[in-house]
C-alpha positions in Angstrom: -10.6 16.5 14.3 -12.2 13.7 12.5 -9.1 13.0 10.5 -7.0 13.0 13.7 -9.2 10.3 15.2 -8.9 8.3 12.0 -5.1 8.3 12.2 -4.7 7.7 15.9 -5.0 3.9 15.5 -2.4 4.0 12.8 0.0 5.8 15.1 -0.8 3.3 17.8 0.0 0.4 15.4 3.3 2.1 14.6 4.2 2.2 18.3 3.4 -1.5 18.6 5.5 -2.3 15.5 8.5 -0.4 17.1 7.9 -2.1 20.5 7.8 -5.6 18.9 11.1 -5.0 17.2 12.7 -3.7 20.3 11.3 -6.6 22.4 12.5 -9.3 19.9 16.0 -7.7 19.8 16.2 -7.6 23.6 15.0 -11.2 24.1 17.1 -12.8 21.3 14.1 -13.7 19.3 14.9 -11.6 16.3 14.2 -14.6 14.0 10.5 -13.8 14.5 11.0 -10.7 12.5 11.3 -12.8 9.3 7.8 -14.1 9.6 6.4 -10.8 10.7 8.0 -9.1 7.7 6.5 -11.7 5.3 3.1 -11.5 7.1 3.0 -7.8 6.6 3.5 -8.2 2.9 0.7 -10.7 2.7 -1.5 -8.4 4.8 -1.0 -5.6 2.2 -2.9 -7.8 -0.3 -5.5 -8.7 2.4 -6.4 -5.1 3.2 -6.8 -4.4 -0.5 -9.1 -7.4 -0.9 -11.0 -6.3 2.2 -12.0 -3.1 0.5 -13.1 -5.0 -2.6 -15.1 -7.6 -0.6 -16.4 -5.5 2.2 -17.1 -2.2 0.5 -17.6 -3.0 -3.1 -19.3 -6.3 -2.3 -17.2 -8.3 -4.8 -15.8 -11.7 -3.8 -12.6 -12.5 -5.7 -10.9 -15.9 -5.7 -8.2 -14.8 -8.1 -6.1 -12.4 -6.0 -3.3 -15.0 -5.8 -3.0 -14.5 -9.5 -2.4 -10.8 -9.2 0.1 -11.4 -6.4 1.9 -13.9 -8.7 1.9 -11.4 -11.6 3.7 -8.8 -9.4 6.1 -11.4 -8.0 6.9 -13.4 -11.1 7.3 -10.4 -13.5 9.6 -8.7 -11.0 11.6 -11.9 -10.6 11.8 -12.7 -14.3 12.8 -9.2 -15.4 15.5 -8.9 -12.7 16.8 -12.5 -13.0 16.6 -13.6 -16.6 19.6 -12.6 -18.8 18.6 -10.3 -21.7 22.2 -10.0 -23.1 21.1 -11.7 -26.3 18.6 -8.9 -27.0 21.0 -6.1 -26.1 21.2 -4.7 -29.7 17.4 -4.6 -30.2 15.7 -1.1 -30.3 13.7 -1.8 -27.1 16.7 -2.8 -25.1 18.7 0.2 -26.3 15.9 2.6 -25.3 15.7 1.0 -21.9 19.4 1.2 -21.5 19.5 4.9 -22.3 16.6 5.4 -19.9 18.7 3.8 -17.1 16.3 0.8 -16.8 18.9 -1.9 -17.2 21.7 -3.1 -15.0 24.7 -5.3 -15.3 25.5 -7.8 -12.6 27.1 -11.2 -12.0 25.4 -14.4 -11.2 26.5 -16.7 -8.4 28.7 -18.5 -10.9 30.4 -15.3 -12.1 28.5 -14.9 -15.3 27.7 -11.4 -16.6 24.0 -10.8 -16.7 21.9 -8.0 -18.2 18.7 -7.4 -16.2 16.0 -4.8 -15.7 16.4 -2.6 -12.7 14.3 -3.8 -9.8 12.4 -0.5 -9.4 11.6 -0.5 -13.1 10.6 -4.2 -13.0 8.3 -3.5 -10.0 6.6 -0.6 -11.9 6.1 -2.8 -15.0 4.7 -5.7 -13.0 2.2 -3.5 -11.1 1.2 -1.8 -14.4 0.6 -5.2 -16.1 -1.5 -6.3 -13.1 -3.5 -3.1 -13.3 -4.1 -3.4 -17.0 -5.2 -7.1 -16.7 -7.5 -6.2 -13.8 -9.1 -3.4 -15.8 -9.6 -5.6 -18.9 -10.8 -8.6 -16.8 -13.0 -6.5 -14.6 -15.1 -4.9 -17.3 -16.9 -8.2 -18.2 -16.4 -10.1 -15.0 -17.7 -7.5 -12.6 -21.1 -7.6 -14.3 -21.5 -11.0 -12.6 -22.7 -11.4 -9.0 -22.4 -13.8 -6.1 -20.9 -17.2 -6.9 -20.8 -16.5 -10.6 -18.3 -13.7 -9.9 -16.3 -15.9 -7.6 -16.1 -18.7 -10.2 -15.0 -16.3 -12.9 -12.2 -14.9 -10.8 -11.3 -18.4 -9.7 -10.9 -19.2 -13.4 -8.5 -16.3 -13.8 -6.4 -17.5 -10.9 -6.2 -21.0 -12.4 -5.0 -19.6 -15.7 -2.2 -17.6 -14.0 -1.2 -20.7 -12.0 -1.0 -22.9 -15.2 1.0 -20.2 -17.0 3.7 -19.8 -14.4 3.8 -23.6 -14.0 4.4 -24.2 -17.7 6.4 -21.2 -18.9 10.1 -21.5 -19.1 10.4 -17.7 -18.8 8.9 -18.1 -15.3 11.0 -21.1 -14.2 8.2 -23.7 -14.7 7.7 -25.9 -11.6 11.0 -24.8 -10.0 10.0 -21.1 -9.9 12.6 -18.3 -10.0 15.5 -18.0 -7.6 18.5 -15.7 -7.3 16.3 -12.6 -7.4 18.6 -9.6 -6.7 17.8 -7.1 -3.9 15.4 -4.2 -4.5 17.5 -1.1 -3.9 15.1 1.5 -2.6 17.6 4.2 -1.5 21.4 4.2 -1.1 22.1 1.7 1.6 18.4 0.6 1.9 17.3 -2.5 0.0 14.6 -5.2 0.2 16.5 -8.5 0.6 16.6 -11.5 2.8 20.0 -11.0 4.4 19.9 -11.8 8.1 22.0 -8.8 8.8 19.3 -6.5 7.3 16.3 -8.2 9.0 15.5 -5.1 11.1 15.8 -2.8 8.2 13.5 -5.0 6.1 11.1 -5.3 9.0 10.5 -1.6 9.0 10.4 -1.4 5.2 7.6 -4.0 5.1 5.6 -2.4 7.9 6.2 1.1 6.4 4.7 -0.1 3.1 1.8 -1.7 4.9 1.0 1.4 7.0 1.2 3.6 3.9 -1.3 1.3 2.1 -3.5 1.3 5.2 -3.6 5.1 5.3 -4.5 5.3 1.6 -7.4 2.9 2.0 -8.6 4.7 5.2 -8.7 7.9 3.2 -10.5 6.1 0.4 -13.3 4.5 2.5 -13.9 7.8 4.4 -14.1 9.8 1.2 -17.0 10.4 -1.2 -15.9 7.3 -3.1 -16.0 5.3 0.1 -19.6 6.3 0.8 -20.5 5.3 -2.7 -18.9 1.9 -2.2 -20.8 1.4 1.1 -24.0 2.2 -0.7 -23.2 -0.4 -3.3 -22.5 -3.0 -0.7 -25.8 -2.2 1.1 -27.9 -2.4 -2.1 -26.6 -2.1 -5.6 -30.0 -1.3 -7.0 -30.6 1.4 -4.5 -27.2 2.9 -5.2 -27.9 3.0 -8.9 -31.3 4.6 -8.1 -29.6 7.6 -6.4 -27.1 8.1 -9.2 -24.1 6.1 -8.2 -22.2 4.7 -11.1 -21.8 1.2 -9.6 -20.0 -0.4 -12.6 -17.3 2.3 -12.5 -16.8 2.2 -8.7 -16.6 -1.6 -8.6 -14.1 -1.6 -11.5 -11.8 1.0 -9.9 -11.9 -0.8 -6.6 -11.0 -4.1 -8.3 -8.1 -2.4 -10.0 -6.8 -0.9 -6.8 -7.0 -4.2 -4.9 -5.1 -5.9 -7.8 -2.4 -3.2 -7.6 -2.0 -3.8 -3.8 -1.6 -7.5 -4.5 1.0 -7.0 -7.2 3.0 -4.6 -5.0 2.9 -7.1 -2.2 4.0 -9.9 -4.6 6.9 -7.8 -6.0 8.3 -6.8 -2.6 7.9 -10.2 -1.0 9.7 -11.8 -4.0 12.7 -9.6 -3.6 12.7 -10.2 0.2 12.6 -14.0 -0.3 15.0 -13.9 -3.2 12.6 -16.0 -5.3 9.1 -17.2 -5.9 7.4 -20.5 -6.7 4.1 -21.7 -8.3 2.5 -22.2 -4.9 2.1 -18.4 -4.6 -0.4 -18.6 -7.5 -2.3 -21.6 -6.3 -6.1 -21.6 -5.8 -5.7 -22.4 -2.0 -3.7 -19.1 -1.6 -6.7 -17.2 -2.9 -9.0 -19.2 -0.6 -6.7 -18.4 2.3 -6.9 -14.6 1.5 -10.7 -14.7 1.4 -10.8 -16.7 4.6 -8.7 -14.1 6.4 -10.8 -11.3 5.2 -13.9 -13.2 6.4 -12.4 -13.8 9.8 -11.4 -10.1 10.2 -14.7 -8.8 8.8 -15.5 -8.0 5.2 -16.2 -4.4 6.0 -13.7 -4.0 8.8 -10.3 -2.9 7.6 -8.7 -3.1 11.0 -10.1 -6.6 11.7 -8.8 -7.9 8.3 -5.4 -6.3 9.1 -5.1 -7.9 12.6 -6.2 -11.3 11.4 -4.0 -11.1 8.3 -0.9 -10.5 10.5 -1.9 -13.1 13.1 -3.0 -16.0 10.9 -0.2 -15.5 8.3 2.4 -15.4 11.1 1.0 -18.6 12.6 1.0 -20.2 9.2 4.6 -19.1 8.4 5.7 -20.4 11.8 4.4 -23.8 10.8 1.8 -23.9 13.7 -0.7 -25.7 11.5 1.7 -28.2 10.1 0.7 -30.2 7.1 -3.0 -29.2 7.7 -2.3 -25.6 6.8 -4.7 -25.4 3.8 -7.3 -27.5 5.6 -7.3 -25.1 8.6 -8.0 -22.1 6.5 -10.8 -23.9 4.7 -12.4 -24.9 8.0 -12.0 -21.3 9.3 -13.8 -19.9 6.2 -16.7 -22.4 6.6 -17.1 -21.7 10.4 -17.1 -18.0 10.1 -19.5 -17.9 7.2 -21.9 -20.0 9.3 -21.5 -18.4 12.7 -19.9 -15.0 12.3 -20.3 -13.7 8.8 -19.4 -10.1 10.0 -16.0 -11.2 11.3 -14.4 -12.1 14.6 -14.8 -8.6 16.1 -18.6 -8.8 15.8 -18.9 -12.3 17.2 -21.7 -12.9 19.6 -20.7 -16.0 21.7 -24.1 -16.3 23.4 -25.9 -16.2 20.0 -23.6 -18.8 18.5 -24.2 -21.1 21.5 -27.9 -20.6 21.2 -27.8 -21.5 17.5 -25.8 -24.6 18.2 -28.3 -25.7 20.8 -31.3 -25.1 18.6 -29.7 -26.8 15.7 -30.3 -23.8 13.4 
């Protein structure tokens, strides 16, 4: 019965997703589906970050780096031509395993690329390995020291993708092929497939949401809540805090990498802005607005704020808006928008405290 109650909101969200698609199709506003699809991929990263921040109590300013790892590796492996290395042992093994594909570029050139599904798996695996190696020393830090360390990681990834020819340097990577999930079903940006891609994105998001709901309501979730409440008390009752924090960090990095890979195939490319520091600040701001320990709040605000940003509602002040949002919510509603006490905020403003 408890499990049924847990999944009722997920079923309700699925109904809303279907109703939105039907409404946009009926009112000739199907172009909104593009922004909603992109917002759902960004929200996949955000709910993963919400678990890390709200339950494991770890603030990360480097998740744009994990998003970029997923997106850039998927794009590079499926777009760069590896024909010159076709005779090498590694490429021959990959070819026999069915991991390579032949395709033509826009100019009719024959290209040898890695299959999109294999590239996605490689990209996510690399992100997981980096998160594991990085998390062992970094997660020993606390508070702003941890935030600064993860910020440094994000800056490193940004400079790498900006300078490496393999990743397209400042121009990024374009002409990324579709991600063929099943026969006739592919992640791509074709306008004719906008409805199909809308459901793919939301299906992935809902699947990730169910996984995280199961996690936070499990024995592991209870351990994470104890860590967030008091790390010292959690250790005193036998919780292996270092292990749980590390595993949560790795899971959130995997969510970011998957989101980056799928969104890159949907957009048909990726640029250095996806690895910028302000992207990481934006993700932290959205989690703060939704509530650091409120998965549903983070999801709702992730969809809403990303959709507004993608629609250009904030104009050239986009980054500034998210910075202001983060400051205001840390001052007046640190538990998120769903726990806001308007009367209390007004009283604090009047008292000057």
